[in-house]
C-alpha positions, -999 to 999 in steps of 0.1 A, spaced: -390 -134 -342 -429 -134 -337 -436 -107 -313 -459 -128 -296 -460 -165 -295 -494 -186 -299 -487 -202 -268 -485 -162 -250 -521 -153 -266 -537 -184 -250 -525 -175 -217 -540 -141 -218 -569 -151 -231 -598 -153 -214 -612 -185 -197 -632 -207 -220 -618 -192 -252 -585 -211 -248 -580 -240 -276 -553 -255 -247 -585 -261 -229 -600 -285 -248 -596 -323 -237 -590 -352 -256 -567 -335 -282 -542 -364 -302 -505 -351 -306 -486 -354 -340 -501 -389 -343 -484 -407 -374 -507 -421 -405 -515 -456 -387 -529 -441 -358 -546 -412 -376 -560 -443 -401 -573 -464 -370 -593 -430 -354 -608 -423 -392 -617 -456 -401 -632 -461 -358 -652 -428 -361 -668 -439 -393 -653 -411 -413 -642 -434 -442 -633 -466 -458 -601 -486 -460 -592 -491 -501 -572 -513 -521 -534 -508 -508 -546 -494 -475 -560 -459 -488 -586 -441 -472 -614 -437 -487 -634 -402 -481 -665 -383 -490 -667 -343 -483 -703 -340 -484 -722 -309 -504 -690 -293 -509 -659 -310 -531 -643 -280 -538 -634 -249 -520 -664 -224 -512 -639 -189 -519 -669 -163 -515 -671 -174 -476 -637 -167 -474 -630 -138 -449 -601 -118 -436 -603 -95 -408 -604 -60 -416 -578 -41 -387 -565 -6 -394 -529 -17 -396 -536 -37 -427 -566 -28 -440 -551 -6 -470 -525 -38 -479 -557 -58 -482 -571 -69 -521 -608 -61 -508 -620 -65 -541 -616 -105 -540 -620 -109 -504 -645 -104 -475 -639 -85 -448 -651 -93 -414 -645 -73 -380 -621 -83 -350 -651 -80 -330 -673 -112 -353 -641 -127 -353 -636 -130 -316 -675 -143 -311 -667 -173 -341 -638 -184 -321 -651 -185 -286 -686 -202 -300 -659 -224 -321 -642 -237 -292 -676 -235 -265 -688 -261 -295 -657 -288 -295 -664 -292 -259 -669 -330 -253 -656 -336 -289 -619 -349 -298 -595 -329 -318 -563 -337 -334 -533 -315 -335 -508 -315 -362 -474 -293 -357 -461 -287 -395 -440 -266 -413 -449 -243 -445 -422 -237 -466 -387 -258 -471 -366 -228 -472 -356 -227 -431 -351 -185 -436 -388 -182 -446 -402 -215 -430 -438 -204 -410 -446 -234 -385 -482 -240 -385 -501 -256 -356 -533 -279 -376 -560 -289 -355 -589 -307 -367 -621 -322 -359 -617 -349 -382 -589 -377 -382 -587 -378 -416 -583 -340 -422 -555 -344 -400 -541 -372 -419 -545 -351 -449 -531 -319 -440 -500 -338 -426 -492 -354 -460 -500 -316 -476 -475 -298 -453 -437 -309 -442 -436 -330 -412 -408 -318 -389 -383 -342 -372 -391 -353 -337 -365 -334 -326 -380 -306 -336 -416 -310 -328 -399 -310 -288 -399 -272 -289 -425 -264 -315 -438 -231 -312 -467 -223 -333 -468 -190 -359 -500 -199 -368 -527 -219 -359 -554 -232 -381 -585 -245 -366 -610 -265 -385 -645 -274 -373 -666 -290 -399 -698 -296 -372 -698 -260 -365 -723 -239 -382 -716 -202 -384 -741 -180 -377 -739 -150 -405 -757 -126 -383 -739 -133 -352 -702 -136 -367 -704 -114 -397 -702 -137 -426 -719 -150 -453 -736 -185 -445 -728 -214 -424 -698 -223 -439 -669 -199 -430 -632 -197 -435 -619 -168 -416 -583 -156 -414 -567 -132 -390 -533 -115 -401 -530 -101 -365 -539 -131 -338 -522 -154 -368 -557 -176 -366 -575 -190 -389 -614 -202 -383 -628 -234 -408 -660 -242 -401 -690 -259 -422 -675 -275 -447 -656 -305 -452 -639 -302 -482 -603 -307 -465 -588 -287 -490 -604 -249 -473 -573 -259 -451 -544 -264 -477 -552 -229 -492 -559 -210 -457 -520 -218 -451 -514 -206 -492 -530 -174 -482 -512 -168 -451 -480 -174 -473 -488 -151 -498 -494 -123 -476 -463 -128 -455 -437 -133 -481 -442 -103 -503 -430 -82 -473 -397 -103 -471 -389 -97 -511 -400 -135 -519 -426 -143 -546 -453 -165 -535 -461 -187 -565 -493 -209 -571 -475 -236 -594 -455 -266 -597 -416 -268 -601 -388 -294 -613 -353 -291 -621 -329 -310 -642 -312 -348 -626 -280 -338 -604 -286 -298 -614 -307 -277 -591 -297 -247 -609 -318 -259 -641 -351 -252 -628 -383 -244 -643 -418 -233 -629 -451 -241 -642 -478 -215 -634 -513 -228 -644 -549 -232 -632 -565 -263 -623 -567 -282 -655 -541 -269 -671 -515 -297 -665 -492 -284 -638 -493 -315 -616 -487 -339 -646 -459 -320 -665 -442 -312 -635 -439 -351 -625 -418 -358 -655 -395 -386 -647 -367 -374 -667 -365 -344 -640 -368 -334 -600 -396 -326 -590 -397 -300 -563 -436 -298 -560 -470 -296 -579 -487 -265 -563 -474 -237 -540 -435 -224 -545 -418 -194 -532 -389 -173 -554 -365 -159 -530 -329 -141 -536 -314 -177 -538 -338 -197 -557 -373 -213 -554 -384 -239 -527 -419 -259 -522 -439 -249 -494 -454 -279 -490 -443 -319 -481 -471 -335 -502 -494 -333 -533 -533 -332 -539 -535 -346 -575 -568 -345 -594 -578 -383 -604 -607 -381 -627 -594 -401 -659 -559 -410 -642 -539 -438 -658 -510 -456 -652 -499 -454 -687 -501 -415 -689 -495 -411 -653 -475 -439 -637 -459 -426 -608 -495 -403 -595 -514 -437 -604 -494 -456 -582 -501 -436 -550 -536 -444 -552 -526 -475 -540 -504 -466 -513 -510 -470 -476 -523 -437 -460 -527 -422 -493 -566 -402 -489 -593 -409 -518 -611 -381 -518 -648 -383 -536 -637 -410 -563 -665 -442 -572 -652 -472 -560 -670 -511 -559 -683 -520 -530 -672 -553 -531 -635 -552 -544 -630 -514 -529 -616 -510 -566 -613 -477 -576 -632 -460 -606 -609 -437 -622 -639 -426 -647 -669 -418 -618 -675 -381 -617 -709 -388 -600 -699 -368 -566 -682 -345 -588 -652 -342 -615 -630 -326 -585 -617 -362 -577 -584 -361 -559 -560 -382 -540 -539 -363 -514 -502 -380 -505 -467 -374 -492 -439 -361 -515 -420 -390 -509 -445 -414 -526 -432 -401 -560 -400 -414 -568 -379 -386 -584 -391 -359 -560 -368 -336 -541 -351 -347 -508 -349 -310 -498 -377 -295 -518 -350 -259 -533 -333 -257 -564 -319 -223 -579 -334 -190 -599 -357 -210 -630 -343 -209 -660 -377 -211 -676 -409 -197 -666 -441 -216 -681 -470 -202 -680 -498 -231 -688 -534 -222 -704 -563 -248 -712 -574 -227 -743 -611 -242 -750 -611 -220 -779 -591 -233 -799 -574 -205 -812 -538 -202 -791 -505 -224 -804 -496 -254 -784 -458 -231 -776 -451 -195 -774 -419 -176 -766 -427 -146 -740 -413 -115 -735 -405 -104 -700 -433 -79 -706 -457 -106 -718 -449 -128 -690 -463 -105 -666 -490 -99 -689 -501 -134 -689 -493 -138 -656 -515 -107 -644 -546 -123 -666 -540 -160 -654 -565 -169 -687 -581 -208 -691 -611 -215 -697 -641 -234 -686 -660 -260 -710 -694 -270 -713 -703 -297 -685 -678 -280 -655 -708 -259 -642 -746 -256 -649 -754 -234 -675 -724 -236 -698 -729 -245 -733 -698 -231 -748 -659 -224 -737 -659 -193 -712 -627 -173 -704 -616 -174 -670 -593 -150 -656 -577 -157 -625 -549 -131 -614 -514 -143 -611 -531 -181 -614 -548 -179 -581 -570 -153 -576 -587 -167 -545 -555 -172 -528 -545 -134 -527 -546 -115 -503 -529 -84 -516 -533 -67 -548 -522 -85 -578 -495 -63 -590 -479 -66 -557 -470 -101 -574 -465 -91 -610 -440 -66 -599 -419 -94 -580 -424 -117 -608 -410 -86 -631 -379 -82 -608 -371 -123 -608 -374 -126 -644 -351 -93 -654 -327 -102 -625 -321 -139 -635 -331 -134 -667 -354 -164 -667 -370 -175 -708 -407 -171 -701 -431 -196 -723 -469 -199 -728 -481 -236 -733 -517 -244 -746 -528 -278 -734 -567 -273 -744 -580 -274 -778 -565 -275 -810 -585 -277 -846 -613 -259 -833 -634 -253 -802 -644 -275 -773 -669 -298 -788 -652 -294 -823 -618 -298 -824 -598 -323 -803 -576 -321 -770 -540 -309 -777 -522 -347 -775 -504 -351 -743 -472 -365 -765 -468 -328 -782 -470 -314 -750 -442 -335 -734 -419 -328 -769 -426 -291 -769 -415 -291 -727 -389 -315 -734 -379 -290 -766 -380 -255 -742 -366 -269 -708 -333 -285 -732 -330 -245 -750 -336 -259 -785 -366 -232 -789 -343 -202 -771 -332 -187 -805 -349 -213 -830 -368 -198 -862 -401 -180 -856 -435 -162 -870 -454 -138 -845 -488 -141 -843 -507 -115 -861 -541 -115 -831 -519 -124 -797 -483 -110 -809 -469 -144 -795 -433 -154 -806 -443 -191 -822 -417 -218 -831 -418 -227 -872 -406 -262 -856 -402 -283 -823 -385 -318 -825 -417 -347 -821 -447 -319 -829 -467 -326 -859 -462 -290 -875 -499 -285 -883 -502 -276 -843 -478 -253 -846 -504 -229 -866 -533 -226 -852 -556 -213 -879 -545 -238 -906 -557 -268 -887 -599 -252 -884 -620 -261 -914 -632 -224 -915 -604 -196 -912 -631 -169 -908 -645 -188 -877 -608 -190 -867 -607 -152 -869 -636 -145 -853 -627 -166 -822 -595 -151 -819 -608 -117 -818 -631 -128 -792 -608 -139 -772 -583 -112 -772 -612 -85 -766 -622 -105 -735 -579 -107 -723 -577 -70 -727 -608 -59 -709 -598 -80 -679 -564 -68 -680 -574 -33 -683 -596 -40 -647 -567 -51 -632 -553 -27 -599 -519 -16 -622 -501 -4 -586 -493 -13 -553 -507 2 -523 -476 5 -510 -441 -8 -519 -443 -41 -492 -410 -57 -505 -369 -48 -504 -360 -22 -532 -347 -47 -563 -311 -43 -565 -294 -15 -582 -281 -35 -614 -322 -50 -614 -337 -36 -649 -379 -36 -646 -397 -46 -674 -421 -19 -688 -455 -39 -682 -438 -53 -642 -462 -33 -627 -493 -48 -645 -498 -21 -675 
């Protein structure tokens, strides 16, 4: 039980600073009502199939440099300050009061939701949004409690999202007019100055990442699925944006738990969310039929996509606003989605990477120590055209495949992953969905059919004891053959026209990866999870060494 509920704090808050005093707040409206309000307010347009077409203005993605955590004596020693900006408690209080004052006379939309399909680790979240479409978005993305649970709903956390509010850096102790501020003591999140709805989703995930290690639960930025009729045959897919975790986990031959955020407990894994937030650029009905179908489903939120002014038909090739075009929909829109959002311990842990250098094989088996190493490094690559000034591939390392959402040092999560792998004997894999035969601009993208064949083989156990070779640069165990995969793909060096150029590129990536690993904190500031069971053995590199 929490020591003080949000209602308790509302009662003791000074007059004029109580969120509950705001008039005109809607409560837990369903999708049709939120659609009506959003359309009437001009927040979006109605698209084919009843989707909601919205634009997010100048912010078409998250603003990680504007995220702040309130520094307090009790928790300051546990926060990863190298990746999280600090805010004083006094500045947070001023920000909260000013946001509430700004909202007077404006409408506000409340959604009472759950984060976490496992009742033992569920977080009750009250989302208060200025935009009706933001309420629709977060209603899709989190778990919608049944009506009986809403009657006595008591929030553990409150998120207040006010896009029209502009922060004052001097007064509010932030970096710019855009602010995402999290206070672990008052259990509140304040978001202002951005229309990008993903800030609410990832703020809740940051809270989840803060709370779960104290309970001995590993929070995971990754997707998950399991075999039909067998939740004990589960798999987790870690990966940064663009590596394929949404596409590959939505395998029609398996049951989808979720596409982005999960927890791993002593009993198994569970989905944090109740919906999906999928990229739509170049989405096709042939490659991803289930996800494509959601773009014509009533109340799906279509974000920053191009569309025909006459027919409202979507243009899946239009990146004029951003390459980060997306759609948000509830999990039940996917035919093979799990109704429970829970499964057993993963038999397979897959690290997805999009290697634009073209030097990694399509699949490699990892030792537990290698798995923790790759988890802590979180490698993928930026390619030309994704950001200004990039003319050749650049390595990107995001610890735990989610550095912007980690309130604690990466070693905390690395230790938990190492313990889970050792205790439950999960097979670990590195799967490259990037380039082969040369770097980006020279080689070609790894065929999606080959990647699907790789996953089918490894999930079925065919690769567990398959004959393999050790890559001399990266030390990876690469299978010599995979059913349905061109043998030439399994030896990246042989696919390059100039083997010396391959050697130079591979050495460059290996050196970058080593420097990044050396820069990571290798110890937890203090033990934050329950001790491992006595029979559990920890891999040598479980602390990120």
